[in-house]
Rosetta silent file (secondary structure, phi, psi, omega in degrees, C-alpha in Angstrom):
SEQUENCE: MRLLVCGGAGFIGSAFVRRMLGKHPDWEIVCLDKLTYAGNLDNLLPVADDPRYSFVRADIGDHEAVDAAIDASGGIDAIVNFAAETHVDRSIAEPEAFLHTDILGTHTLLEIVRERGIERMVQVSTDEVYGSTDEGSFCESDHIRPSSPYSASKAGGDLQVLAYFATYGTPVIITRGSNTYGPYQYPEKLIPLFVTNALEGEQLPLYGEGLNIRDWLHVDDHCDGIEAALLRGTFGQVYNIGGGNERTNREITQIILDELELDWNTTVRQVADRPGHDFRYSISCEKASRELGWSPEVEFEAGLRDTIRWYRDNAWWWSKIKHHTEEFADWRNRWYEDRPDA
SCORE:     score description
SCORE:     0.000 S_00000001
   1 L     0.000  137.351  167.661   20.145   -0.247  -11.513 S_00000001
   2 E  -110.660  123.031 -169.632   19.214   -3.653  -10.305 S_00000001
   3 E  -114.662  142.857  163.648   16.404   -3.544   -7.745 S_00000001
   4 E  -100.100  117.474  177.633   14.998   -6.165   -5.367 S_00000001
   5 E  -111.744  117.152  178.634   11.294   -5.177   -4.825 S_00000001
   6 E   -95.654  135.968 -167.334    9.866   -6.973   -1.992 S_00000001
   7 L    78.597   20.954 -174.034    6.065   -7.339   -1.936 S_00000001
   8 L   -69.139   -5.244  178.254    6.060   -6.752   -5.737 S_00000001
   9 L  -102.436   -3.170 -179.139    3.052   -8.705   -6.439 S_00000001
  10 L   -80.499 -175.092  179.957    0.740   -6.619   -4.160 S_00000001
  11 H   -56.273  -68.494 -178.167   -1.121   -3.443   -5.247 S_00000001
  12 H   -74.282  -34.960  178.638    1.400   -0.735   -4.944 S_00000001
  13 H   -60.217  -49.905  179.549    4.419   -2.988   -5.321 S_00000001
  14 H   -65.026  -37.757  175.091    3.263   -4.355   -8.740 S_00000001
  15 H   -57.092  -42.390  178.017    2.374   -0.835   -9.845 S_00000001
  16 H   -66.197  -49.638  178.154    5.891    0.214   -9.017 S_00000001
  17 H   -51.788  -51.207  178.819    7.401   -2.724  -10.909 S_00000001
  18 H   -61.730  -45.591 -178.003    5.315   -2.001  -14.034 S_00000001
  19 H   -72.850  -32.824  177.482    6.004    1.684  -13.917 S_00000001
  20 H   -73.659  -40.466 -178.623    9.725    1.610  -13.256 S_00000001
  21 H   -62.197  -38.330  177.729   10.336   -0.963  -16.063 S_00000001
  22 H   -70.978  -24.097 -174.680    8.400    1.420  -18.409 S_00000001
  23 H   -97.508  -26.991 -170.038   10.368    4.549  -17.338 S_00000001
  24 L  -124.956   95.016 -179.997   13.888    3.100  -16.986 S_00000001
  25 L   -61.750  -19.607 -177.750   15.070    0.879  -19.961 S_00000001
  26 L  -106.677   16.136  170.824   18.289    0.145  -18.161 S_00000001
  27 L   -92.106  146.579  165.082   16.720   -1.100  -14.834 S_00000001
  28 E  -119.831  139.891  176.756   16.381   -4.689  -13.865 S_00000001
  29 E  -127.140  130.177  167.404   13.935   -5.917  -11.173 S_00000001
  30 E   -98.389  115.512 -178.101   13.748   -8.931   -9.127 S_00000001
  31 E   -93.719  121.177  178.697   10.236   -9.142   -7.600 S_00000001
  32 E  -114.610  124.299 -177.001   10.137  -11.046   -4.427 S_00000001
  33 E  -151.140  135.095  175.608    6.727  -11.936   -2.929 S_00000001
  34 L   -64.220  -23.561 -173.137    5.244  -14.521   -0.531 S_00000001
  35 L    57.894   54.174  169.236    2.044  -14.578   -2.485 S_00000001
  36 L   -79.261 -170.689 -169.287   -0.199  -14.375    0.528 S_00000001
  37 L   -52.812  -39.914 -178.567   -3.893  -13.599   -0.159 S_00000001
  38 L   -81.514  -14.233  174.655   -3.256  -10.075   -1.544 S_00000001
  39 L   -81.740  128.719 -169.880   -0.239  -10.961   -3.730 S_00000001
  40 L  -147.781  115.965  179.474   -1.339  -11.785   -7.190 S_00000001
  41 H   -69.332   -9.582  169.844    0.861  -12.551  -10.226 S_00000001
  42 H   -62.297  -29.305  179.659   -1.949  -11.305  -12.473 S_00000001
  43 H   -61.825  -21.540 -177.081   -0.911   -7.895  -11.398 S_00000001
  44 H  -108.592    8.455  174.601    2.443   -8.459  -13.234 S_00000001
  45 H   -50.231  -46.724 -174.690    1.086   -9.947  -16.416 S_00000001
  46 H   -57.678  -19.390 -179.068    1.898   -6.749  -18.394 S_00000001
  47 H  -118.437    1.054 -173.739    5.686   -7.315  -17.645 S_00000001
  48 L   -48.314  -39.766 -174.630    5.742  -11.052  -17.368 S_00000001
  49 L   -94.104    3.619  175.925    7.713  -11.517  -20.585 S_00000001
  50 L   -73.098  125.079 -171.042   10.053   -8.631  -20.056 S_00000001
  51 L   -70.615   -9.129 -177.191   13.607  -10.044  -19.854 S_00000001
  52 L   -93.911    3.484 -173.170   14.574   -7.354  -17.241 S_00000001
  53 E  -118.396  135.481  171.737   11.883   -8.766  -14.836 S_00000001
  54 E  -143.568  154.771 -178.522   12.139  -11.960  -12.712 S_00000001
  55 E  -122.777  137.549  175.913   10.035  -13.377   -9.934 S_00000001
  56 E  -137.199  127.457 -179.345   10.931  -15.269   -6.819 S_00000001
  57 E   -80.992  113.647  177.210    8.350  -16.643   -4.315 S_00000001
  58 L  -162.561  162.523  179.030    9.704  -16.092   -0.859 S_00000001
  59 L   -97.233  136.673 -178.885    8.904  -14.592    2.568 S_00000001
  60 L   -67.722  -17.164  174.514   10.961  -11.484    3.477 S_00000001
  61 L   -82.683   -0.348 -177.379   11.382  -13.017    6.964 S_00000001
  62 L  -101.232   98.338 -178.567   13.213  -16.055    5.521 S_00000001
  63 H   -61.299  -46.490  177.355   16.885  -14.757    5.531 S_00000001
  64 H   -56.769  -46.482 -174.980   18.202  -17.754    3.450 S_00000001
  65 H   -65.700  -41.143  179.396   15.526  -17.399    0.811 S_00000001
  66 H   -65.148  -46.817  179.388   16.142  -13.629    0.441 S_00000001
  67 H   -61.024  -43.591 -179.953   19.912  -14.208    0.264 S_00000001
  68 H   -61.010  -47.968 -177.338   19.372  -16.933   -2.452 S_00000001
  69 H   -54.832  -42.516 -179.371   17.167  -14.572   -4.501 S_00000001
  70 H   -70.077  -38.879 -179.112   19.934  -11.926   -4.448 S_00000001
  71 H   -63.122  -46.034 -175.813   22.651  -14.484   -5.306 S_00000001
  72 H   -66.757  -25.006  177.305   20.682  -15.863   -8.202 S_00000001
  73 L   -86.703   -3.840 -178.748   20.196  -12.382   -9.670 S_00000001
  74 L    84.139   16.836  177.368   23.967  -11.660   -9.600 S_00000001
  75 L   101.746  148.461 -177.042   23.641   -9.028   -6.924 S_00000001
  76 L  -128.886  154.466 -179.114   21.396   -6.009   -6.401 S_00000001
  77 L   -97.324  -22.788 -174.674   21.999   -2.295   -5.953 S_00000001
  78 E  -161.811  151.382  178.577   18.888   -1.435   -3.852 S_00000001
  79 E  -113.948  132.799  167.596   15.929   -2.859   -2.015 S_00000001
  80 E  -113.583  117.742 -178.821   12.453   -1.286   -2.137 S_00000001
  81 E   -99.951  105.433  175.466   10.239   -2.848    0.563 S_00000001
  82 L  -103.956  -11.494 -172.154    6.574   -2.896   -0.043 S_00000001
  83 L   -60.833  117.910  176.996    6.098   -6.276    1.733 S_00000001
  84 L  -169.528  153.255  159.690    3.507   -5.880    4.484 S_00000001
  85 L   -82.208  130.241 -165.305    0.106   -6.909    5.773 S_00000001
  86 L  -123.798  -10.556 -172.751   -1.810   -3.770    5.224 S_00000001
  87 L   -87.656  120.321 -178.177   -5.547   -3.994    5.969 S_00000001
  88 H   -59.227  -48.985 -174.642   -6.627   -2.353    9.298 S_00000001
  89 H   -54.494  -41.759 -170.559   -9.813   -4.452    9.611 S_00000001
  90 H   -73.023  -30.959 -179.403   -7.833   -7.664    9.210 S_00000001
  91 H   -72.718  -17.781  178.954   -5.193   -6.444   11.800 S_00000001
  92 H   -76.331  -36.298 -173.704   -7.982   -6.001   14.328 S_00000001
  93 H   -91.775  -27.844 -172.040   -9.110   -9.638   13.822 S_00000001
  94 L  -139.319   62.025 -167.805   -5.715  -11.240   13.039 S_00000001
  95 L   -68.926  -23.233 -166.261   -2.871   -9.142   14.376 S_00000001
  96 H   -68.702  -32.075  178.631   -0.047  -11.743   14.614 S_00000001
  97 H   -61.748  -31.771 -175.947    0.576  -11.944   10.846 S_00000001
  98 H   -69.621  -41.112 -179.048    1.206   -8.157   10.860 S_00000001
  99 H   -62.681  -43.909 -171.336    3.899   -8.475   13.536 S_00000001
 100 H   -66.814  -55.467 -174.488    5.699  -11.226   11.618 S_00000001
 101 H   -71.647  -50.414 -168.049    5.856   -9.407    8.186 S_00000001
 102 H   -77.295  -25.252 -179.571    5.917   -5.721    9.135 S_00000001
 103 H  -106.599  -60.409 -177.315    8.395   -5.957   11.988 S_00000001
 104 H   -65.085  -37.529 -179.178   10.296   -9.205   11.796 S_00000001
 105 H   -65.139  -40.170  174.709   10.448   -9.169    7.943 S_00000001
 106 H   -60.566  -42.146  179.066   11.760   -5.631    7.999 S_00000001
 107 H   -63.654  -37.733  173.569   14.450   -6.602   10.369 S_00000001
 108 H   -64.853  -35.402 -178.982   15.679   -9.399    8.080 S_00000001
 109 H   -71.158  -41.156  175.832   15.964   -7.032    5.146 S_00000001
 110 H   -54.637  -39.760  176.661   17.889   -4.540    7.250 S_00000001
 111 H   -65.610  -41.129  178.012   20.348   -7.215    8.306 S_00000001
 112 H   -60.883  -44.763  173.821   20.804   -8.322    4.690 S_00000001
 113 H   -52.725  -48.780 -177.245   21.480   -4.676    3.669 S_00000001
 114 H   -68.923  -50.814 -173.179   24.084   -4.314    6.463 S_00000001
 115 H   -63.413  -36.001 -173.895   25.760   -7.736    5.757 S_00000001
 116 H   -97.591   -9.879  179.463   26.015   -7.315    2.030 S_00000001
 117 L    73.912   27.480  178.395   26.777   -3.682    1.786 S_00000001
 118 L   -63.929  143.688 -164.074   23.710   -3.031   -0.456 S_00000001
 119 L   -71.416  -33.620 -177.588   23.815    0.633   -1.567 S_00000001
 120 E  -166.046  158.488  177.585   20.308    1.661   -0.288 S_00000001
 121 E  -142.872  131.789  172.160   16.900    0.454    0.957 S_00000001
 122 E  -108.553  126.081  176.449   13.617    2.318    0.859 S_00000001
 123 E   -93.506  112.208  176.800   11.051    1.270    3.441 S_00000001
 124 E   -80.265  108.580 -175.111    7.574    1.946    2.128 S_00000001
 125 E  -118.359 -159.897 -170.556    5.379    2.957    5.106 S_00000001
 126 E  -134.911  154.731  171.996    2.088    4.707    5.824 S_00000001
 127 H   -69.445  -17.873 -178.726    0.591    8.038    7.133 S_00000001
 128 H   -65.451  -19.217  174.938   -1.310    5.911    9.528 S_00000001
 129 H   -58.350  -29.779 -177.868    1.659    5.727   11.850 S_00000001
 130 H   -70.876  -24.752 -173.867    1.014    9.342   12.821 S_00000001
 131 L    80.530 -169.129 -171.418   -2.537    8.562   14.046 S_00000001
 132 L   -92.250  153.421 -179.457   -5.526   10.811   13.769 S_00000001
 133 L  -141.396  142.013  175.453   -5.700   14.625   13.804 S_00000001
 134 L   -89.525  -19.638 -175.302   -8.694   16.899   13.895 S_00000001
 135 L  -154.813  152.988  178.955   -6.847   19.831   12.416 S_00000001
 136 L    79.641 -179.915 -176.716   -3.520   20.614   10.730 S_00000001
 137 L  -134.470  141.071 -178.977   -1.230   18.134    8.956 S_00000001
 138 E   -77.011  138.553  166.642    1.588   15.886   10.193 S_00000001
 139 L  -103.983  174.263 -170.588    5.133   16.520    9.112 S_00000001
 140 L   -65.916  -29.455 -173.893    7.986   14.030    9.306 S_00000001
 141 L   -84.746   -3.246  177.416    9.393   15.276   12.571 S_00000001
 142 L   -70.109  152.620  178.872    6.001   14.718   14.468 S_00000001
 143 L   -63.960  151.939  176.193    5.716   12.002   17.011 S_00000001
 144 L   -95.280  146.297 -177.487    4.090    8.815   15.711 S_00000001
 145 L  -143.322   65.664 -173.623    0.848    7.622   17.496 S_00000001
 146 L   -65.378  146.069 -176.519   -0.393    4.457   15.827 S_00000001
 147 L  -128.718    9.024 -179.614   -3.814    3.299   16.951 S_00000001
 148 L  -134.023  156.198  170.260   -4.458   -0.093   15.131 S_00000001
 149 H   -52.632  -36.669  177.005   -2.406   -3.264   15.124 S_00000001
 150 H   -60.485  -54.543 -170.465   -1.632   -2.564   11.428 S_00000001
 151 H   -69.726  -28.078  177.929   -0.297    0.992   12.013 S_00000001
 152 H   -68.707  -39.434  177.207    1.593   -0.191   15.126 S_00000001
 153 H   -66.007  -40.229  175.337    3.252   -2.846   13.236 S_00000001
 154 H   -62.520  -43.302  174.234    4.288   -0.413   10.457 S_00000001
 155 H   -54.691  -40.336  178.880    5.568    2.048   13.179 S_00000001
 156 H   -62.103  -44.694  178.411    7.686   -0.804   14.569 S_00000001
 157 H   -60.317  -42.369  179.105    9.238   -1.334   11.196 S_00000001
 158 H   -62.299  -44.527  177.806    9.880    2.283   10.740 S_00000001
 159 H   -57.137  -42.793  175.875   11.578    2.553   14.182 S_00000001
 160 H   -65.563  -36.254  175.035   13.891   -0.351   13.319 S_00000001
 161 H   -62.745  -37.666 -179.365   14.874    1.328   10.103 S_00000001
 162 H   -78.223  -35.248  175.934   15.800    4.550   11.795 S_00000001
 163 H   -63.834  -36.813  175.396   17.608    2.610   14.613 S_00000001
 164 H   -68.161  -33.131  176.126   19.740    0.872   12.004 S_00000001
 165 H   -70.711  -44.449 -178.565   20.716    4.133   10.411 S_00000001
 166 H   -68.116  -31.971 -176.267   21.567    5.602   13.759 S_00000001
 167 H   -89.656  -46.375 -171.412   23.444    2.595   15.003 S_00000001
 168 H  -112.271   -5.593 -177.603   25.152    1.093   11.936 S_00000001
 169 L    78.403   13.467 -178.199   24.847    3.922    9.395 S_00000001
 170 L   -55.216  135.635 -172.086   22.649    1.597    7.178 S_00000001
 171 L   -81.312   86.469 -171.290   21.697    3.467    3.958 S_00000001
 172 E  -125.787  153.318 -178.141   17.908    3.627    4.516 S_00000001
 173 E  -144.655  141.444  176.657   15.052    6.015    3.562 S_00000001
 174 E  -115.437  140.026  163.751   11.418    5.751    4.690 S_00000001
 175 E  -113.895  142.335  178.754    8.376    6.954    2.678 S_00000001
 176 E  -120.243   99.551 -178.184    4.993    7.433    4.362 S_00000001
 177 E   -90.606  153.476  172.733    2.102    7.362    1.787 S_00000001
 178 L   -87.923 -175.880 -177.441   -1.481    8.282    2.168 S_00000001
 179 E   -57.027  125.187 -166.430   -4.478    6.275    1.155 S_00000001
 180 E  -113.991  139.996 -178.622   -3.632    4.934   -2.263 S_00000001
 181 E  -133.233  164.123  178.118   -6.165    4.007   -5.008 S_00000001
 182 L   147.973 -175.498  176.762   -5.984    2.664   -8.572 S_00000001
 183 L   -62.899  155.470  170.667   -6.156   -0.521  -10.639 S_00000001
 184 L    70.426   25.405  176.543   -5.280   -3.878   -9.327 S_00000001
 185 L   -90.377  129.064 -177.567   -6.106   -3.125   -5.677 S_00000001
 186 L   -56.772  129.441 -163.483   -7.285   -6.199   -3.714 S_00000001
 187 L   -76.531   39.525  166.007  -11.070   -5.800   -3.340 S_00000001
 188 L  -100.568  -21.426 -176.516  -11.134   -5.608    0.476 S_00000001
 189 L   -80.804  160.570 -172.253  -10.242   -1.899    0.603 S_00000001
 190 H   -41.020  -66.780 -163.723  -12.890    0.890    0.348 S_00000001
 191 H   -68.441  -48.003  179.295  -12.845    1.795   -3.255 S_00000001
 192 H   -69.983  -31.696  176.215  -12.396   -1.625   -5.028 S_00000001
 193 H   -61.675  -54.279 -175.276  -14.818   -3.268   -2.555 S_00000001
 194 H   -60.350  -44.575 -173.663  -17.473   -0.601   -3.043 S_00000001
 195 H   -71.502  -46.794 -175.212  -17.065   -0.475   -6.877 S_00000001
 196 H   -68.101  -35.553  177.340  -17.087   -4.276   -7.317 S_00000001
 197 H   -58.073  -57.049 -178.929  -20.108   -4.687   -4.912 S_00000001
 198 H   -55.276  -41.122  176.532  -21.967   -2.007   -6.866 S_00000001
 199 H   -62.288  -30.232 -176.389  -21.215   -3.681  -10.215 S_00000001
 200 L   -97.498    8.840  179.826  -22.701   -6.832   -8.830 S_00000001
 201 L    80.130    8.874  179.147  -25.819   -5.353   -7.370 S_00000001
 202 L   -91.403  155.837 -179.776  -24.603   -5.870   -3.721 S_00000001
 203 L   -72.528  160.110 -179.172  -24.885   -3.212   -0.965 S_00000001
 204 E  -103.197  112.403 -178.928  -21.985   -0.966    0.004 S_00000001
 205 E   -84.709   94.289 -174.149  -21.098   -1.386    3.752 S_00000001
 206 E   -92.275  128.559 -178.200  -20.277    2.124    4.755 S_00000001
 207 E   -69.503  123.630  173.874  -18.928    2.522    8.351 S_00000001
 208 L    53.603 -137.909  176.807  -21.269    4.768   10.431 S_00000001
 209 L   -76.011   -6.084 -179.708  -22.142    8.102    8.854 S_00000001
 210 L    69.832   35.983 -175.810  -19.061    7.845    6.496 S_00000001
 211 L  -100.327   -4.238  170.643  -17.584   10.991    7.796 S_00000001
 212 L   -51.614  135.844 -175.998  -14.031    9.634    8.335 S_00000001
 213 E  -112.138  131.401  175.534  -11.488   11.596    6.353 S_00000001
 214 E  -126.070  155.249  171.436   -8.553   10.256    4.273 S_00000001
 215 E   -99.647  122.442 -169.347   -6.045   11.851    1.910 S_00000001
 216 E  -103.964  129.993 -173.056   -6.241    9.994   -1.426 S_00000001
 217 E  -125.472  122.529  175.378   -3.229    9.433   -3.579 S_00000001
 218 E   -61.031  141.946 -177.368   -3.240    7.866   -7.121 S_00000001
 219 H   -64.450  -25.849  175.982   -0.955    4.816   -7.241 S_00000001
 220 H   -70.276  -39.125  176.912    1.074    6.271  -10.144 S_00000001
 221 H   -70.304  -32.393  175.951    1.893    9.355   -8.080 S_00000001
 222 H   -64.153  -45.519 -178.130    2.699    7.220   -5.092 S_00000001
 223 H   -63.774  -36.383 -178.661    5.133    5.137   -7.232 S_00000001
 224 H   -69.671  -34.599  178.324    6.748    8.317   -8.622 S_00000001
 225 H   -62.531  -44.018  179.169    7.194    9.559   -5.004 S_00000001
 226 H   -63.832  -45.266  177.439    8.972    6.343   -3.963 S_00000001
 227 H   -53.687  -44.022 -179.507   11.096    6.554   -7.069 S_00000001
 228 H   -65.347  -42.615  178.885   12.136   10.118   -6.189 S_00000001
 229 H   -66.726  -38.687  173.745   13.053    9.035   -2.634 S_00000001
 230 H   -60.601  -42.345 -175.442   15.092    6.032   -4.069 S_00000001
 231 H   -84.371  -38.708 -169.403   17.001    8.302   -6.403 S_00000001
 232 H  -121.782   -5.419 -173.286   17.300   11.558   -4.576 S_00000001
 233 L   -70.969  159.038  179.339   16.388   10.839   -0.876 S_00000001
 234 L  -101.703  132.998 -178.293   18.869   11.437    1.995 S_00000001
 235 L   -53.566  139.729  169.660   19.805    8.496    4.069 S_00000001
 236 L    84.391   11.762  179.965   18.113    8.220    7.534 S_00000001
 237 L  -114.190  158.383  177.864   15.186   10.605    6.480 S_00000001
 238 E  -113.873  135.916  179.732   11.518   10.121    6.181 S_00000001
 239 E  -123.832  123.549  172.194    9.409   11.627    3.360 S_00000001
 240 E   -78.646  141.269  179.489    5.713   11.944    3.430 S_00000001
 241 E  -122.258   94.577 -176.625    3.979   11.085    0.074 S_00000001
 242 L  -130.214  168.238 -173.294    0.372   12.287   -0.044 S_00000001
 243 L   -88.533  -21.755 -176.597   -2.136   13.286   -2.538 S_00000001
 244 L    75.361   21.827 -174.772   -3.509   16.589   -1.041 S_00000001
 245 L  -124.080   74.271 -178.558   -7.092   15.161   -1.589 S_00000001
 246 E   -82.910  131.650 -173.717   -8.807   14.914    1.683 S_00000001
 247 E  -145.585  145.884  171.601  -12.393   13.372    1.204 S_00000001
 248 E   -76.453  156.060  174.955  -14.843   11.794    3.607 S_00000001
 249 H   -59.571  -32.696 -177.016  -15.686    8.034    2.995 S_00000001
 250 H   -72.252  -27.706  175.853  -19.153    9.353    2.222 S_00000001
 251 H   -72.783  -43.950 -179.960  -17.878   11.627   -0.633 S_00000001
 252 H   -62.030  -35.837  177.830  -15.966    8.727   -2.090 S_00000001
 253 H   -66.929  -44.152  179.614  -19.064    6.530   -1.981 S_00000001
 254 H   -63.150  -40.745  174.101  -21.134    9.184   -3.767 S_00000001
 255 H   -62.016  -39.805  175.195  -18.655    9.549   -6.626 S_00000001
 256 H   -60.399  -43.396  176.946  -18.831    5.784   -7.112 S_00000001
 257 H   -69.595  -38.738  176.729  -22.614    5.849   -7.249 S_00000001
 258 H   -58.723  -52.429 -179.824  -22.604    8.846   -9.537 S_00000001
 259 H   -59.520  -36.353 -169.309  -20.219    7.124  -12.052 S_00000001
 260 H  -101.096    4.597  174.855  -22.179    3.858  -12.025 S_00000001
 261 L    60.698   52.885 -177.339  -25.623    5.758  -11.956 S_00000001
 262 L  -118.495  159.864  179.922  -26.767    4.146   -8.754 S_00000001
 263 L   -99.508  139.831  177.612  -29.026    5.441   -5.903 S_00000001
 264 H   -61.443  -49.112 -172.744  -27.763    5.913   -2.392 S_00000001
 265 H   -64.196  -30.506  178.753  -30.788    4.806   -0.591 S_00000001
 266 H   -97.940   -6.818 -173.826  -31.051    1.321   -2.357 S_00000001
 267 H  -111.124  -29.302 -171.865  -27.265    0.749   -2.587 S_00000001
 268 E   -99.921  137.914  170.318  -25.574    1.895    0.588 S_00000001
 269 E  -117.929  116.838  174.747  -25.951    0.065    3.977 S_00000001
 270 E   -81.973  118.821 -174.493  -24.537    2.039    6.853 S_00000001
 271 E  -110.578  167.733 -178.870  -22.959   -0.391    9.252 S_00000001
 272 L   -60.393  141.754  173.359  -21.515   -0.267   12.892 S_00000001
 273 L   -61.268  152.646  179.550  -18.074    1.336   12.907 S_00000001
 274 L   -76.342  162.938  172.250  -14.871   -0.689   13.394 S_00000001
 275 L   -65.106  140.778  175.450  -13.065   -0.405   16.728 S_00000001
 276 L    60.432   31.172 -174.340  -10.574    2.426   17.092 S_00000001
 277 L   -72.205  102.706 -178.133  -11.465    3.988   13.770 S_00000001
 278 L   -53.597  141.140 -176.279   -9.165    7.056   13.286 S_00000001
 279 L   -78.654  -51.652 -167.128  -11.187   10.142   12.242 S_00000001
 280 E  -146.745  134.299  171.474   -8.856   12.038    9.988 S_00000001
 281 L  -118.057  137.555  179.876   -5.409   11.539    8.378 S_00000001
 282 L  -159.147  131.483 -175.989   -3.513   14.403    6.888 S_00000001
 283 E  -129.793  145.743  174.204    0.132   14.766    6.090 S_00000001
 284 L   -87.693  133.825  176.781    2.301   17.650    4.827 S_00000001
 285 L  -112.310   20.299  176.133    4.455   16.824    1.653 S_00000001
 286 H   -54.320  -40.224 -175.642    6.434   20.035    1.713 S_00000001
 287 H   -67.664  -47.892  173.881    9.676   18.133    2.419 S_00000001
 288 H   -56.182  -34.531  179.749    9.132   15.829   -0.524 S_00000001
 289 H   -77.595  -33.788 -178.768    8.485   18.660   -2.771 S_00000001
 290 H   -77.734  -44.249 -172.431   11.444   20.701   -1.549 S_00000001
 291 H   -93.575  -31.278 -174.749   14.116   17.967   -1.333 S_00000001
 292 H  -100.642  -22.241 -170.618   12.922   15.388   -3.872 S_00000001
 293 L    71.374   31.201 -176.452   11.219   17.616   -6.417 S_00000001
 294 L  -110.609  148.535  166.532    8.142   15.429   -6.298 S_00000001
 295 L  -160.317  151.141  179.948    4.449   16.441   -6.170 S_00000001
 296 L   -63.603  149.854 -175.532    1.269   14.657   -7.169 S_00000001
 297 L  -123.138  -25.805 -177.578   -0.058   15.113  -10.675 S_00000001
 298 L   -77.986  118.886  178.401   -3.242   13.097  -10.980 S_00000001
 299 L   -66.797  134.368 -161.847   -6.364   15.144  -10.511 S_00000001
 300 H   -70.814  -48.411 -173.854   -8.355   13.250   -7.903 S_00000001
 301 H   -65.464  -41.506 -179.950  -11.925   12.993   -9.307 S_00000001
 302 H   -65.526  -38.513  179.228  -10.605   12.144  -12.823 S_00000001
 303 H   -66.688  -39.028  178.766   -8.277    9.479  -11.350 S_00000001
 304 H   -68.738  -40.493  179.495  -11.060    7.990   -9.218 S_00000001
 305 H   -67.168  -32.239  179.325  -13.470    7.872  -12.092 S_00000001
 306 H   -69.227  -39.001  177.084  -10.750    6.281  -14.403 S_00000001
 307 H   -64.463  -46.447 -179.771  -10.280    3.667  -11.566 S_00000001
 308 H   -58.489  -45.249  178.818  -13.970    2.878  -11.250 S_00000001
 309 H   -60.356  -37.172 -179.950  -14.056    2.305  -15.031 S_00000001
 310 H   -60.150  -42.336  178.046  -11.024    0.074  -14.793 S_00000001
 311 H   -67.995  -43.168  179.704  -12.812   -2.278  -12.374 S_00000001
 312 H   -50.601  -45.946 -166.164  -15.951   -2.008  -14.550 S_00000001
 313 H   -91.530   -4.977 -177.472  -13.875   -3.211  -17.595 S_00000001
 314 L  -133.576   55.687  176.322  -11.711   -5.839  -15.908 S_00000001
 315 H   -61.449  -27.524  175.306  -14.132   -8.073  -14.065 S_00000001
 316 H   -50.216  -43.055 -175.003  -11.765  -11.040  -15.147 S_00000001
 317 H   -67.215  -48.430 -171.668   -9.248   -9.679  -12.623 S_00000001
 318 H   -99.002  -14.488  178.477  -11.420   -9.257   -9.456 S_00000001
 319 H   -72.019  -30.271  175.477  -14.175  -11.764  -10.005 S_00000001
 320 H   -70.003  -28.329  177.425  -11.981  -14.683   -9.511 S_00000001
 321 H   -72.854  -51.053 -171.577  -10.712  -13.212   -6.179 S_00000001
 322 H   -67.296  -31.781 -173.355  -14.276  -12.478   -4.894 S_00000001
 323 H  -117.650   -4.625 -176.533  -15.885  -15.707   -6.197 S_00000001
 324 H  -127.156   12.023  172.065  -13.198  -18.314   -6.534 S_00000001
 325 L  -128.322  128.395 -176.082  -11.171  -17.978   -3.420 S_00000001
 326 H   -64.181  -32.065  177.986  -12.297  -19.329   -0.134 S_00000001
 327 H   -55.849  -47.059 -174.250  -10.098  -16.689    1.690 S_00000001
 328 H   -70.537  -43.312  179.893  -12.041  -13.714    0.455 S_00000001
 329 H   -64.059  -35.665  176.862  -15.391  -15.338    1.087 S_00000001
 330 H   -64.772  -46.353 -178.638  -14.428  -16.331    4.560 S_00000001
 331 H   -64.246  -50.845 -178.601  -13.156  -12.828    5.390 S_00000001
 332 H   -57.464  -41.661  179.825  -16.225  -11.061    3.999 S_00000001
 333 H   -64.961  -38.571  173.194  -18.528  -13.381    5.928 S_00000001
 334 H   -64.302  -43.420 -171.635  -16.617  -12.871    9.184 S_00000001
 335 H   -85.678  -38.368 -176.576  -16.237   -9.195    8.932 S_00000001
 336 H  -111.458  -24.287 -170.690  -19.485   -8.023    7.298 S_00000001
 337 H   -60.860  -46.812 -173.808  -22.163  -10.723    7.314 S_00000001
 338 L  -109.673   21.440  173.688  -23.291  -10.238   10.964 S_00000001
 339 L   -74.839  125.794 -179.183  -22.203   -6.635   11.359 S_00000001
 340 L   -67.528  157.542  172.324  -25.171   -4.628   12.720 S_00000001
 341 E   -70.187  157.678 -176.923  -26.487   -1.562   11.009 S_00000001
 342 L   -72.232    0.000    0.000  -25.231    1.793   12.248 S_00000001
């Protein structure tokens, strides 16, 4: 199989590229990425010399550039689309970029699949499109109720994908993953931000009481779920890919402190909550288990502690992001510097 992996230099996309090349010796992967702030070719260093891997810098919203990448590769069998702006906090401050990539970019890829007769496309989405729930778990047939500019843009992309299937019979599949953690995650997200701050003796900016609940999924399990949807999914269907590990942000913070032998009172700063902060995400993955034969395998606390140790041992990767890019410094100063205490 020859794949076009869009957004392949980001956190989950690069993990997918590395993992699929390791699992499938007869696969070739063309990685296409715009290399915005969270796209990082360091994430792909482990496969940089693999002759089955190639990289193209392009925007998924640029129809001609994506066409050219496909032509240069000699044609592709499938597209897996990770390309997206993904950080809720940033979407609140800067929503326009999310509309461009998550909606218009997805539309461009759908047109290319339709025009070229590409065999299948997997749209990688998020559990956040369902919105918050105080009890129970969302299944794929539930209504979506996004509550942030980020989740609304992802929902818009999902609806286009389903509309193309209904209207044109486009061979598309959607996966909706829960909060994903692991190595190489850009240090704006909760776990890498808190771990790297702690390693440098900085405070951890916890929203409010830290009682918001997320379902955590190791990136390797997430990639295997996407692979299962790519190989065995039914066109026009949505599959939830979750970890079954619901934890409060406070619990996550405590595990980080325990692993690094730090004290809560001197390390954590409870700050004012962000606007529209969903309380709890929870998804049922029975459909993926039943139809795809997929289920998560990484035990949560062991996976989280391994991840913490990876950041501790790979300061070369994250320190240049945090200390040698104006973009990260500007963002941290704008979002956290003047945020009042909770």
